[in-house]
NUZA-809463 format. One line per field, with one value per atom (N, C-alpha, C): residue number from 1; atom name; z, x, y. Coordinates in Angstrom, 3 decimals, always signed. Example, Ala and Ser with C-alpha at 12.3 -4.5 7.8 and 13.67 -1.06 7.14 Angstrom:
% NUZA-809463
i	[1	1	1	2	2	2]
at	[N	CA	C	N	CA	C]
zz	[+7.800	+7.800	+7.800	+7.080	+7.140	+7.870]
xx	[+13.190	+12.300	+13.200	+12.850	+13.670	+12.900]
yy	[-5.690	-4.500	-3.300	-2.250	-1.060	+0.030]
This chain:
% NUZA-809463
i	[1	1	1	2	2	2	3	3	3	4	4	4	5	5	5	6	6	6	7	7	7	8	8	8	9	9	9	10	10	10	11	11	11	12	12	12	13	13	13	14	14	14	15	15	15	16	16	16	17	17	17	18	18	18	19	19	19	20	20	20	21	21	21	22	22	22	23	23	23	24	24	24	25	25	25	26	26	26	27	27	27	28	28	28	29	29	29	30	30	30	31	31	31	32	32	32	33	33	33	34	34	34	35	35	35	36	36	36	37	37	37	38	38	38	39	39	39	40	40	40	41	41	41	42	42	42	43	43	43	44	44	44	45	45	45	46	46	46	47	47	47	48	48	48	49	49	49	50	50	50	51	51	51	52	52	52	53	53	53	54	54	54	55	55	55	56	56	56	57	57	57	58	58	58	59	59	59	60	60	60	61	61	61	62	62	62	63	63	63	64	64	64	65	65	65	66	66	66	67	67	67	68	68	68	69	69	69	70	70	70	71	71	71	72	72	72	73	73	73	74	74	74	75	75	75	76	76	76	77	77	77	78	78	78	79	79	79	80	80	80	81	81	81	82	82	82	83	83	83	84	84	84	85	85	85	86	86	86	87	87	87	88	88	88	89	89	89	90	90	90	91	91	91	92	92	92	93	93	93	94	94	94	95	95	95	96	96	96	97	97	97	98	98	98	99	99	99	100	100	100	101	101	101	102	102	102	103	103	103	104	104	104	105	105	105	106	106	106	107	107	107	108	108	108	109	109	109	110	110	110	111	111	111	112	112	112	113	113	113	114	114	114	115	115	115	116	116	116	117	117	117	118	118	118	119	119	119	120	120	120	121	121	121	122	122	122	123	123	123	124	124	124	125	125	125	126	126	126	127	127	127	128	128	128	129	129	129	130	130	130	131	131	131	132	132	132	133	133	133	134	134	134	135	135	135	136	136	136	137	137	137	138	138	138	139	139	139	140	140	140	141	141	141	142	142	142	143	143	143	144	144	144	145	145	145	146	146	146	147	147	147	148	148	148	149	149	149	150	150	150	151	151	151	152	152	152	153	153	153	154	154	154	155	155	155	156	156	156	157	157	157	158	158	158	159	159	159	160	160	160	161	161	161	162	162	162	163	163	163	164	164	164	165	165	165	166	166	166	167	167	167	168	168	168	169	169	169	170	170	170	171	171	171	172	172	172	173	173	173	174	174	174	175	175	175	176	176	176	177	177	177	178	178	178	179	179	179	180	180	180	181	181	181	182	182	182	183	183	183	184	184	184	185	185	185	186	186	186	187	187	187	188	188	188	189	189	189	190	190	190	191	191	191	192	192	192	193	193	193	194	194	194	195	195	195	196	196	196	197	197	197	198	198	198	199	199	199	200	200	200	201	201	201	202	202	202	203	203	203	204	204	204	205	205	205	206	206	206	207	207	207	208	208	208	209	209	209	210	210	210	211	211	211	212	212	212	213	213	213	214	214	214	215	215	215	216	216	216	217	217	217	218	218	218	219	219	219	220	220	220	221	221	221	222	222	222	223	223	223	224	224	224	225	225	225	226	226	226	227	227	227	228	228	228	229	229	229	230	230	230	231	231	231	232	232	232	233	233	233	234	234	234]
at	[N	CA	C	N	CA	C	N	CA	C	N	CA	C	N	CA	C	N	CA	C	N	CA	C	N	CA	C	N	CA	C	N	CA	C	N	CA	C	N	CA	C	N	CA	C	N	CA	C	N	CA	C	N	CA	C	N	CA	C	N	CA	C	N	CA	C	N	CA	C	N	CA	C	N	CA	C	N	CA	C	N	CA	C	N	CA	C	N	CA	C	N	CA	C	N	CA	C	N	CA	C	N	CA	C	N	CA	C	N	CA	C	N	CA	C	N	CA	C	N	CA	C	N	CA	C	N	CA	C	N	CA	C	N	CA	C	N	CA	C	N	CA	C	N	CA	C	N	CA	C	N	CA	C	N	CA	C	N	CA	C	N	CA	C	N	CA	C	N	CA	C	N	CA	C	N	CA	C	N	CA	C	N	CA	C	N	CA	C	N	CA	C	N	CA	C	N	CA	C	N	CA	C	N	CA	C	N	CA	C	N	CA	C	N	CA	C	N	CA	C	N	CA	C	N	CA	C	N	CA	C	N	CA	C	N	CA	C	N	CA	C	N	CA	C	N	CA	C	N	CA	C	N	CA	C	N	CA	C	N	CA	C	N	CA	C	N	CA	C	N	CA	C	N	CA	C	N	CA	C	N	CA	C	N	CA	C	N	CA	C	N	CA	C	N	CA	C	N	CA	C	N	CA	C	N	CA	C	N	CA	C	N	CA	C	N	CA	C	N	CA	C	N	CA	C	N	CA	C	N	CA	C	N	CA	C	N	CA	C	N	CA	C	N	CA	C	N	CA	C	N	CA	C	N	CA	C	N	CA	C	N	CA	C	N	CA	C	N	CA	C	N	CA	C	N	CA	C	N	CA	C	N	CA	C	N	CA	C	N	CA	C	N	CA	C	N	CA	C	N	CA	C	N	CA	C	N	CA	C	N	CA	C	N	CA	C	N	CA	C	N	CA	C	N	CA	C	N	CA	C	N	CA	C	N	CA	C	N	CA	C	N	CA	C	N	CA	C	N	CA	C	N	CA	C	N	CA	C	N	CA	C	N	CA	C	N	CA	C	N	CA	C	N	CA	C	N	CA	C	N	CA	C	N	CA	C	N	CA	C	N	CA	C	N	CA	C	N	CA	C	N	CA	C	N	CA	C	N	CA	C	N	CA	C	N	CA	C	N	CA	C	N	CA	C	N	CA	C	N	CA	C	N	CA	C	N	CA	C	N	CA	C	N	CA	C	N	CA	C	N	CA	C	N	CA	C	N	CA	C	N	CA	C	N	CA	C	N	CA	C	N	CA	C	N	CA	C	N	CA	C	N	CA	C	N	CA	C	N	CA	C	N	CA	C	N	CA	C	N	CA	C	N	CA	C	N	CA	C	N	CA	C	N	CA	C	N	CA	C	N	CA	C	N	CA	C	N	CA	C	N	CA	C	N	CA	C	N	CA	C	N	CA	C	N	CA	C	N	CA	C	N	CA	C	N	CA	C	N	CA	C	N	CA	C	N	CA	C	N	CA	C	N	CA	C	N	CA	C	N	CA	C	N	CA	C	N	CA	C	N	CA	C	N	CA	C	N	CA	C	N	CA	C	N	CA	C	N	CA	C	N	CA	C	N	CA	C	N	CA	C	N	CA	C	N	CA	C	N	CA	C	N	CA	C	N	CA	C	N	CA	C	N	CA	C	N	CA	C	N	CA	C	N	CA	C	N	CA	C	N	CA	C	N	CA	C	N	CA	C	N	CA	C	N	CA	C	N	CA	C	N	CA	C	N	CA	C	N	CA	C	N	CA	C	N	CA	C	N	CA	C	N	CA	C	N	CA	C	N	CA	C	N	CA	C	N	CA	C]
zz	[+185.146	+186.049	+186.846	+187.563	+188.571	+187.690	+186.297	+185.820	+185.239	+184.948	+184.871	+186.257	+187.408	+188.608	+188.929	+188.472	+188.785	+187.801	+186.495	+185.642	+185.937	+186.765	+187.001	+188.297	+189.170	+190.393	+191.398	+191.283	+192.181	+192.541	+193.804	+194.435	+194.357	+193.701	+193.614	+192.137	+192.032	+190.936	+189.968	+190.688	+190.754	+189.600	+190.147	+189.458	+187.999	+187.807	+186.532	+185.676	+186.136	+185.731	+184.943	+186.044	+185.731	+184.346	+184.578	+183.189	+181.938	+182.167	+180.893	+180.119	+181.189	+180.652	+179.282	+179.175	+177.729	+176.599	+176.998	+175.619	+175.312	+174.105	+173.726	+173.950	+174.849	+175.457	+175.618	+175.492	+175.769	+176.883	+177.762	+178.562	+178.090	+178.646	+178.117	+178.756	+177.813	+178.656	+179.081	+178.981	+179.709	+180.891	+181.819	+182.915	+183.828	+183.776	+184.680	+184.218	+183.083	+182.604	+183.092	+183.564	+183.980	+183.265	+181.834	+180.753	+180.095	+179.512	+178.733	+177.455	+176.486	+175.087	+174.575	+173.634	+173.000	+171.898	+171.337	+170.544	+169.056	+168.830	+167.690	+167.185	+168.316	+168.133	+167.907	+168.082	+168.129	+166.746	+166.209	+164.859	+164.983	+165.217	+165.295	+164.340	+164.425	+163.106	+162.925	+162.165	+161.481	+162.740	+163.717	+164.643	+165.771	+165.674	+166.762	+167.888	+167.607	+168.485	+168.368	+169.274	+169.055	+170.396	+169.993	+171.510	+171.203	+172.414	+172.419	+173.646	+173.439	+174.371	+175.335	+174.641	+174.965	+176.206	+175.829	+176.484	+175.475	+175.662	+174.521	+174.923	+173.684	+173.926	+172.619	+172.934	+171.953	+171.664	+170.330	+169.949	+170.652	+171.333	+172.109	+173.426	+173.891	+175.280	+176.270	+177.433	+178.313	+177.777	+178.660	+178.349	+178.146	+178.989	+178.964	+177.959	+177.455	+176.193	+175.042	+175.180	+174.043	+173.750	+174.902	+174.713	+174.170	+174.702	+174.275	+173.042	+172.370	+171.070	+170.119	+170.548	+169.830	+169.625	+170.784	+170.710	+169.766	+170.017	+169.028	+167.825	+167.136	+165.752	+165.275	+166.017	+165.552	+164.831	+163.745	+163.332	+163.916	+164.799	+165.578	+166.901	+167.399	+168.857	+169.302	+170.706	+171.008	+172.152	+172.151	+173.313	+173.884	+175.411	+176.259	+176.049	+175.557	+175.406	+173.746	+173.079	+171.825	+172.142	+172.856	+173.217	+173.796	+174.658	+175.777	+174.647	+173.867	+172.745	+171.992	+171.546	+170.543	+171.224	+172.469	+173.366	+174.110	+174.282	+175.306	+176.590	+177.039	+178.449	+178.754	+180.431	+180.919	+180.884	+180.400	+180.060	+180.750	+181.772	+182.372	+183.136	+184.158	+184.980	+184.112	+183.248	+182.495	+181.600	+181.119	+180.464	+181.538	+182.651	+183.749	+184.234	+184.251	+184.599	+183.619	+182.138	+181.002	+181.077	+181.341	+180.939	+182.409	+183.741	+184.750	+184.565	+183.818	+183.515	+182.347	+181.671	+180.553	+179.412	+179.364	+177.979	+177.227	+177.622	+176.643	+177.067	+176.115	+176.519	+176.337	+176.945	+176.872	+176.707	+176.000	+175.617	+175.684	+175.890	+175.885	+174.430	+173.985	+172.739	+172.773	+172.568	+172.582	+174.228	+175.256	+176.545	+176.886	+175.989	+176.203	+176.378	+177.106	+176.825	+175.749	+174.933	+173.673	+174.188	+174.115	+174.189	+173.183	+173.287	+172.063	+172.666	+171.669	+171.707	+172.660	+173.417	+174.310	+173.209	+172.174	+171.174	+170.929	+171.119	+171.104	+169.597	+168.535	+167.228	+166.723	+166.912	+166.764	+167.383	+168.759	+169.522	+168.916	+168.289	+167.573	+166.398	+165.740	+164.299	+164.616	+165.686	+166.046	+166.650	+167.543	+167.866	+166.574	+165.921	+164.649	+163.905	+163.540	+162.663	+163.397	+164.896	+165.351	+165.527	+165.671	+165.379	+164.109	+163.125	+161.763	+161.398	+162.008	+161.807	+162.587	+163.738	+164.399	+163.511	+162.818	+161.967	+160.436	+160.162	+158.501	+158.464	+158.630	+158.891	+157.576	+156.355	+155.286	+155.334	+156.309	+156.157	+157.192	+156.970	+157.662	+158.284	+157.775	+158.247	+157.752	+158.875	+158.625	+158.771	+158.973	+159.350	+158.173	+157.012	+155.777	+155.226	+155.908	+155.475	+155.218	+154.455	+154.306	+154.772	+155.133	+155.380	+156.708	+157.428	+158.658	+158.282	+159.114	+159.226	+158.786	+159.324	+158.855	+157.132	+156.736	+155.462	+154.605	+155.111	+154.298	+154.079	+155.362	+155.332	+154.393	+154.472	+153.659	+152.237	+151.789	+150.295	+149.698	+150.686	+150.691	+150.426	+151.210	+151.177	+149.862	+149.709	+148.112	+147.124	+147.131	+145.869	+145.849	+147.050	+147.106	+146.559	+146.829	+146.292	+144.811	+144.124	+142.631	+142.057	+142.775	+142.160	+141.910	+140.895	+140.875	+141.904	+141.782	+142.853	+143.120	+141.713	+141.739	+142.161	+141.745	+141.948	+143.542	+144.187	+145.568	+146.365	+145.874	+146.706	+146.399	+145.310	+145.063	+145.528	+145.850	+146.288	+148.091	+148.562	+149.842	+150.068	+149.378	+149.422	+149.404	+148.618	+148.482	+149.754	+150.048	+151.471	+152.580	+152.537	+153.602	+153.634	+152.390	+152.624	+152.831	+152.832	+153.096	+154.587	+155.119	+156.771	+157.518	+156.794	+157.363	+158.359	+159.141	+160.079	+160.676	+160.278	+160.871	+160.098	+158.680	+157.832	+157.410	+157.109	+156.646	+157.706	+158.885	+159.804	+159.548	+159.777	+160.020	+158.699	+157.436	+156.136	+155.990	+156.729	+156.518	+157.322	+158.481	+159.403	+158.820	+158.153	+157.974	+156.548	+155.746	+154.590	+154.564	+155.520	+155.909	+154.794	+154.932	+154.168	+155.112	+154.603	+155.081	+155.169	+156.225	+156.114	+154.816	+154.815	+153.851	+152.193	+152.184	+151.054	+150.595	+151.561	+151.892	+151.310	+152.062	+151.885	+150.597	+149.854	+148.350	+147.566	+147.890	+146.850	+146.954	+148.331	+148.519	+147.757	+148.058	+147.035	+145.456	+145.114	+143.658	+143.222	+144.113	+143.588	+143.544	+144.607	+144.774	+143.577	+143.144	+142.139	+140.650	+140.948	+139.478	+138.586	+139.255	+138.789	+138.756	+138.013	+137.882	+136.548	+136.421	+135.141	+134.649	+133.520	+133.295	+132.252	+132.635	+131.706	+132.073	+133.045	+133.591	+134.815	+135.604	+137.161	+136.949	+135.905	+135.969	+134.741	+134.743	+133.534	+132.261	+131.101	+130.086	+130.005	+129.828	+129.417	+131.003	+131.855	+133.295	+133.414	+134.238	+134.710	+133.658	+133.658	+132.734	+131.265	+130.458	+129.371	+128.440	+127.397	+126.708	+126.037	+126.329	+125.686	+124.295	+123.556	+122.128	+122.319	+121.926	+122.278	+120.877	+120.813	+119.636	+119.511	+118.197	+118.188	+118.348	+119.182	+119.379	+118.070	+118.382	+117.334	+117.571	+116.427	+116.295	+116.570	+117.508	+117.529	+116.311	+115.795	+114.459	+115.136]
xx	[+101.356	+102.288	+101.807	+100.496	+100.114	+100.233	+99.813	+99.765	+101.432	+102.173	+103.515	+104.101	+103.663	+104.574	+103.969	+102.575	+101.830	+102.770	+102.813	+103.390	+104.777	+105.442	+106.526	+107.244	+105.753	+105.692	+106.513	+106.425	+107.315	+106.176	+106.870	+105.963	+106.462	+107.681	+108.224	+108.398	+108.316	+108.557	+109.877	+110.853	+112.208	+112.503	+112.056	+112.401	+111.402	+110.493	+109.857	+110.821	+111.389	+111.955	+113.301	+114.026	+115.016	+114.911	+113.865	+113.397	+113.107	+112.492	+112.110	+113.328	+114.273	+115.465	+116.206	+116.378	+116.897	+115.843	+114.548	+113.851	+113.494	+113.272	+112.821	+111.492	+111.018	+109.677	+109.161	+107.888	+107.428	+106.517	+106.527	+105.613	+104.248	+103.283	+102.124	+102.363	+102.122	+102.013	+100.841	+99.730	+98.430	+98.636	+97.535	+97.397	+98.588	+99.134	+100.197	+101.582	+101.881	+102.827	+102.711	+101.276	+101.431	+101.209	+101.140	+101.056	+102.322	+102.549	+103.752	+103.486	+104.409	+104.393	+105.639	+105.810	+106.987	+106.964	+108.049	+107.969	+107.778	+108.154	+107.809	+106.394	+105.526	+104.222	+103.329	+104.019	+103.377	+103.191	+101.967	+101.889	+101.258	+102.454	+102.127	+101.638	+100.860	+100.196	+101.331	+100.592	+101.805	+102.108	+101.206	+101.618	+102.526	+102.750	+103.854	+102.914	+101.506	+100.705	+100.303	+100.041	+99.326	+98.521	+97.659	+96.688	+96.339	+96.059	+95.456	+94.666	+93.358	+92.419	+92.276	+92.258	+92.295	+93.438	+94.668	+95.865	+96.756	+97.227	+97.891	+99.484	+100.389	+101.833	+102.098	+103.434	+103.803	+105.251	+105.491	+106.807	+107.850	+107.442	+108.443	+108.634	+108.184	+108.096	+107.031	+107.395	+106.354	+105.524	+104.605	+103.623	+104.374	+105.111	+105.971	+106.803	+107.309	+108.337	+107.295	+106.338	+105.311	+104.721	+104.329	+103.719	+104.654	+106.228	+106.898	+107.318	+107.352	+107.708	+106.363	+105.210	+104.025	+104.220	+104.398	+104.608	+105.603	+106.677	+107.765	+107.729	+106.928	+106.678	+105.559	+104.910	+103.655	+103.992	+103.158	+103.195	+102.624	+101.925	+100.950	+100.920	+101.799	+101.341	+99.993	+99.966	+98.785	+98.001	+96.695	+95.920	+95.698	+95.675	+95.669	+94.705	+93.374	+92.432	+92.507	+93.244	+93.367	+94.286	+95.596	+96.334	+95.740	+94.921	+94.246	+93.340	+92.563	+91.986	+92.776	+93.797	+94.537	+95.346	+95.699	+96.664	+95.868	+94.393	+93.551	+94.006	+94.713	+95.334	+95.184	+94.934	+95.156	+96.429	+96.407	+97.933	+98.100	+97.194	+97.592	+98.629	+98.822	+100.055	+101.284	+101.509	+102.686	+102.943	+101.974	+102.245	+102.806	+102.255	+102.654	+104.408	+104.495	+105.806	+106.818	+106.497	+107.386	+107.779	+106.595	+106.821	+107.637	+107.391	+108.164	+109.753	+109.754	+111.203	+111.848	+110.987	+111.653	+111.965	+111.264	+111.274	+109.998	+108.872	+108.116	+107.570	+106.973	+106.554	+104.913	+104.553	+102.966	+102.636	+101.598	+101.143	+99.705	+99.055	+97.845	+97.206	+96.145	+95.580	+93.944	+93.446	+91.827	+91.460	+92.110	+91.733	+92.011	+92.999	+93.230	+95.101	+95.730	+96.939	+97.140	+98.542	+98.725	+100.197	+100.560	+101.661	+102.803	+103.740	+104.954	+106.144	+107.116	+108.237	+109.457	+110.208	+110.959	+112.119	+112.059	+113.068	+112.345	+112.783	+112.199	+111.799	+112.451	+112.104	+111.126	+111.131	+109.930	+108.701	+108.894	+107.522	+106.961	+107.615	+107.215	+106.364	+106.946	+106.688	+105.094	+105.036	+104.069	+102.682	+103.489	+102.234	+101.662	+102.538	+101.732	+100.875	+101.484	+100.507	+99.305	+99.301	+98.133	+97.069	+97.767	+96.672	+96.227	+96.995	+96.618	+95.481	+95.490	+94.582	+93.319	+93.454	+92.251	+91.358	+92.200	+91.412	+91.150	+92.193	+92.233	+92.270	+91.300	+91.422	+91.937	+91.816	+92.533	+93.930	+94.874	+96.078	+96.476	+97.465	+97.852	+99.105	+99.906	+101.344	+101.511	+101.535	+101.688	+103.190	+104.126	+105.555	+106.188	+105.606	+106.315	+105.753	+104.702	+103.817	+104.374	+104.168	+104.778	+103.804	+102.709	+101.727	+101.010	+100.665	+99.606	+98.693	+97.938	+96.644	+95.378	+95.444	+94.325	+94.418	+95.838	+95.937	+95.288	+96.014	+95.412	+94.093	+93.469	+91.913	+91.187	+91.758	+90.949	+91.147	+92.316	+92.758	+91.693	+91.811	+90.855	+89.630	+89.223	+87.655	+87.208	+88.307	+87.995	+88.045	+89.134	+89.013	+87.819	+87.455	+86.128	+84.746	+84.781	+83.741	+83.644	+84.744	+84.732	+84.145	+84.117	+83.842	+81.988	+81.582	+80.371	+79.722	+78.249	+77.820	+78.280	+78.472	+79.245	+80.631	+81.363	+82.813	+83.144	+82.244	+82.137	+82.059	+80.854	+80.591	+81.701	+82.392	+83.611	+84.778	+84.998	+86.052	+85.634	+84.717	+84.370	+84.692	+84.152	+84.181	+85.700	+86.388	+87.680	+88.373	+88.337	+88.889	+88.596	+87.156	+86.638	+87.281	+87.825	+88.169	+89.823	+90.442	+91.780	+91.529	+90.945	+90.567	+90.490	+89.583	+89.195	+88.017	+87.623	+86.712	+86.292	+84.944	+84.457	+84.848	+85.148	+85.699	+84.715	+83.256	+82.088	+82.012	+81.836	+81.456	+82.373	+83.876	+84.646	+84.545	+84.457	+84.429	+83.183	+81.848	+80.855	+80.816	+81.473	+81.356	+82.531	+83.631	+84.562	+84.163	+83.335	+82.994	+81.453	+80.668	+79.360	+78.469	+78.391	+77.843	+77.153	+76.143	+75.538	+76.261	+76.499	+77.381	+76.744	+75.475	+75.043	+75.543	+75.680	+76.169	+77.843	+78.567	+79.739	+79.911	+79.029	+78.874	+78.611	+77.778	+77.423	+78.478	+79.343	+80.360	+81.412	+81.497	+82.530	+82.091	+80.867	+80.380	+80.535	+79.982	+79.958	+81.735	+82.509	+83.925	+84.537	+83.501	+84.000	+83.405	+82.349	+81.719	+81.700	+82.803	+83.023	+81.990	+81.069	+79.761	+79.583	+80.558	+80.630	+80.305	+79.412	+78.931	+79.891	+80.574	+81.546	+80.934	+81.230	+80.748	+79.499	+78.923	+77.543	+77.250	+76.770	+76.461	+75.239	+74.336	+73.276	+73.437	+72.870	+73.016	+72.238	+72.896	+72.399	+70.973	+69.986	+68.547	+67.915	+68.566	+68.174	+67.900	+67.099	+66.463	+65.442	+65.178	+64.033	+64.347	+63.000	+63.318	+63.379	+64.215	+64.489	+63.017	+63.020	+62.000	+62.168	+61.616	+61.902	+61.563	+62.371	+62.165	+61.392	+60.150	+59.581	+59.720	+59.942	+60.471	+59.015	+59.478	+58.287	+57.412	+56.021	+55.218	+54.871	+54.852	+54.674	+52.965	+52.637	+51.285	+50.980	+49.565	+49.270	+49.255]
yy	[-65.814	-66.225	-67.287	-67.287	-68.413	-69.592	-69.654	-70.696	-71.527	-70.344	-70.764	-71.530	-70.886	-71.467	-72.736	-73.031	-74.321	-75.354	-74.992	-75.926	-76.202	-75.229	-75.730	-76.036	-76.332	-76.725	-75.929	-74.648	-73.698	-72.833	-72.013	-71.002	-69.688	-69.604	-68.230	-67.718	-66.385	-65.702	-66.107	-65.826	-65.897	-67.211	-68.350	-69.471	-69.561	-68.963	-68.898	-67.999	-67.002	-65.761	-66.527	-67.361	-68.042	-69.053	-69.662	-70.526	-69.660	-68.572	-67.907	-67.233	-66.784	-66.222	-66.510	-67.951	-68.296	-68.162	-67.992	-67.874	-66.384	-66.121	-65.111	-64.652	-64.114	-64.124	-62.703	-62.445	-60.945	-60.917	-59.821	-59.509	-58.640	-58.669	-57.986	-56.627	-55.713	-54.342	-53.970	-54.740	-54.444	-55.684	-55.389	-56.242	-56.688	-55.451	-55.277	-56.199	-56.546	-57.412	-58.806	-59.334	-60.522	-61.896	-61.525	-62.633	-62.556	-63.632	-64.082	-64.638	-64.385	-65.105	-65.281	-66.221	-66.415	-65.319	-64.689	-63.688	-64.373	-65.380	-66.248	-66.289	-66.156	-66.442	-65.181	-63.841	-62.827	-62.519	-61.690	-61.530	-59.852	-59.184	-57.794	-56.935	-55.931	-55.403	-54.240	-53.215	-52.181	-51.218	-51.150	-50.272	-50.804	-52.113	-52.795	-53.497	-53.823	-54.272	-55.656	-56.547	-57.688	-57.970	-58.926	-59.197	-60.648	-61.179	-62.649	-62.769	-62.680	-63.040	-61.940	-60.494	-59.303	-58.983	-59.702	-59.314	-58.907	-57.525	-56.699	-56.712	-57.243	-57.035	-55.951	-55.310	-54.384	-55.025	-54.437	-54.617	-53.948	-52.796	-51.753	-52.418	-53.275	-53.751	-53.200	-52.510	-52.362	-50.917	-50.583	-49.783	-48.295	-47.891	-46.705	-46.775	-47.807	-47.655	-47.734	-48.113	-48.240	-46.738	-45.983	-44.851	-43.688	-43.787	-42.872	-42.971	-44.357	-44.579	-44.103	-44.249	-44.019	-42.200	-41.517	-40.100	-39.570	-40.297	-39.815	-40.174	-41.211	-41.470	-40.716	-39.832	-39.314	-37.986	-37.744	-36.571	-35.213	-35.336	-34.454	-34.680	-35.582	-35.817	-36.747	-37.018	-37.592	-37.041	-37.030	-36.931	-38.181	-37.821	-38.971	-40.126	-39.444	-40.452	-41.213	-40.424	-41.196	-42.131	-42.088	-43.233	-44.386	-43.955	-45.034	-45.913	-45.060	-46.086	-46.797	-46.395	-47.120	-48.341	-48.071	-49.055	-50.043	-49.415	-50.227	-50.426	-49.427	-49.466	-47.787	-47.865	-46.670	-45.985	-44.695	-44.134	-42.906	-42.284	-40.972	-40.955	-42.003	-41.968	-42.190	-43.197	-43.198	-41.937	-41.331	-39.917	-39.306	-39.080	-38.042	-38.196	-39.643	-40.019	-39.684	-39.738	-39.506	-38.068	-37.312	-35.818	-35.521	-35.853	-35.457	-36.014	-36.963	-37.399	-36.714	-35.823	-35.180	-36.026	-36.961	-38.139	-37.566	-36.685	-36.104	-34.854	-34.024	-32.676	-32.784	-31.698	-31.701	-30.039	-29.893	-28.547	-28.251	-27.332	-27.225	-26.947	-27.623	-27.384	-27.642	-26.333	-26.412	-26.994	-26.742	-27.056	-28.613	-28.883	-30.339	-30.420	-31.505	-31.549	-32.522	-32.144	-32.794	-32.971	-34.442	-35.002	-35.142	-34.754	-34.454	-34.955	-35.016	-35.347	-34.690	-34.766	-34.240	-33.294	-33.904	-32.900	-31.784	-30.515	-29.405	-29.035	-29.280	-29.129	-29.807	-31.192	-32.292	-31.972	-31.391	-30.974	-29.888	-28.819	-27.597	-28.031	-28.894	-29.529	-30.344	-31.168	-31.797	-31.215	-29.941	-28.779	-28.125	-27.641	-27.086	-27.702	-29.038	-30.121	-30.358	-30.521	-30.722	-29.531	-28.310	-27.086	-26.803	-26.944	-26.875	-28.072	-29.157	-30.360	-29.941	-29.046	-28.478	-27.933	-26.792	-25.739	-26.258	-26.992	-27.548	-29.018	-29.565	-31.203	-31.689	-30.922	-31.652	-32.008	-31.207	-31.417	-32.457	-33.348	-34.433	-34.015	-33.356	-33.040	-31.673	-30.682	-29.422	-28.952	-29.800	-29.418	-28.636	-28.942	-28.310	-27.106	-26.584	-25.449	-24.244	-23.301	-21.950	-20.901	-21.330	-20.543	-20.678	-19.815	-20.031	-20.951	-21.648	-22.437	-21.560	-20.618	-19.579	-19.217	-18.904	-18.248	-19.786	-20.803	-22.231	-22.494	-22.214	-22.619	-21.595	-20.255	-19.319	-19.702	-20.154	-20.582	-21.661	-22.688	-23.869	-23.720	-22.900	-22.217	-21.644	-20.918	-19.810	-21.103	-22.005	-22.909	-23.873	-24.165	-24.813	-24.101	-22.781	-21.932	-21.912	-22.255	-21.884	-23.440	-24.386	-25.411	-25.564	-26.429	-26.603	-27.808	-27.902	-28.642	-29.978	-30.733	-32.215	-32.153	-30.912	-31.172	-30.910	-30.174	-29.871	-31.182	-31.720	-32.935	-34.365	-34.294	-35.226	-34.808	-33.748	-32.943	-33.311	-33.187	-33.571	-35.075	-35.920	-37.458	-37.850	-37.177	-37.778	-37.423	-36.068	-35.668	-36.638	-37.250	-37.930	-39.189	-39.939	-41.051	-41.178	-39.908	-39.707	-39.656	-39.061	-38.913	-40.115	-40.956	-42.418	-42.173	-43.115	-43.269	-41.855	-41.427	-40.172	-38.896	-39.276	-38.051	-37.475	-38.330	-37.414	-36.602	-36.605	-35.579	-34.416	-34.773	-33.523	-32.754	-33.344	-32.611	-31.693	-32.395	-31.795	-30.316	-30.601	-29.459	-28.547	-28.556	-27.990	-27.282	-27.963	-27.347	-26.648	-26.819	-26.440	-27.278	-28.702	-29.323	-30.255	-31.157	-32.250	-33.432	-34.169	-35.575	-36.271	-36.286	-37.401	-36.972	-35.674	-35.310	-35.523	-35.557	-36.222	-37.913	-38.203	-39.741	-40.037	-39.294	-39.534	-39.157	-38.223	-37.945	-38.940	-39.495	-40.537	-41.870	-42.063	-43.351	-43.127	-41.860	-41.588	-42.245	-41.705	-42.021	-43.291	-44.095	-45.456	-46.278	-45.825	-46.470	-46.084	-45.116	-44.239	-43.909	-43.207	-43.020	-41.644	-40.691	-39.380	-38.920	-37.689	-37.111	-36.108	-36.141	-35.372	-34.132	-32.880	-31.915	-31.045	-31.478	-31.153	-31.576	-30.659	-30.950	-31.968	-31.639	-32.644	-33.285	-34.466	-35.416	-34.895	-35.422	-34.796	-34.939	-33.996	-33.988	-33.901	-33.772	-33.547	-31.791	-31.854	-30.137	-30.009	-28.620	-27.975	-28.463	-28.607	-28.640	-27.221	-27.423	-26.358	-25.825	-24.603	-23.738	-22.718	-23.096	-22.247	-20.992	-19.949	-18.635	-18.289	-17.440	-16.982	-15.352	-15.375	-13.507	-12.774	-11.435	-10.843	-10.299	-10.139	-9.886	-8.445	-7.679	-6.329	-5.868	-5.240	-4.859	-3.972	-4.051	-3.363	-1.948]
């Protein structure tokens, strides 16, 4: 704003806004909205965000509007720290205002507040999906589940116990890739593995270095010993 006022030779904000009005411009949602850009220059990412010199803009407008949109579009709601990391902004006060205005809901999950849609049905689905993700990290959307998270967890662990060594490693590696960053640690904790084992399975899949038919490579392990028939004593 100070730069715009200087360029326009004015000392009042109103003059700047009057000049900006005919333009399709954006206000930053960070830095208290003090930065401006032409919409045509924005290169929004898939989440609807764009930054220039650490100043962040949103396809959805203000920080409050962006937070509400992010929460409503989420399958499992958001914790405040997750939103803050994603939006690169302080979100506690806007979240508090949105809840107080009835535009969002919040529920306690594992000692933290989870922010969900104001729509009661959507909020229940988001809460259930988050609770399932806490106990069964392999599930990204629990809204269509026909069983409880505990039943699902037991079924997954039973299935996992039936796999051989290589299959367990590959299964963990595949699910880790689905989770993305931090997936190795999450899967290792859930399945009782070493994170390096999960990483190895993931890399085997990416490199397509998988042994079929045997846990060990052909010829690996102990050498076969020919059994001799017992001799009878005289």
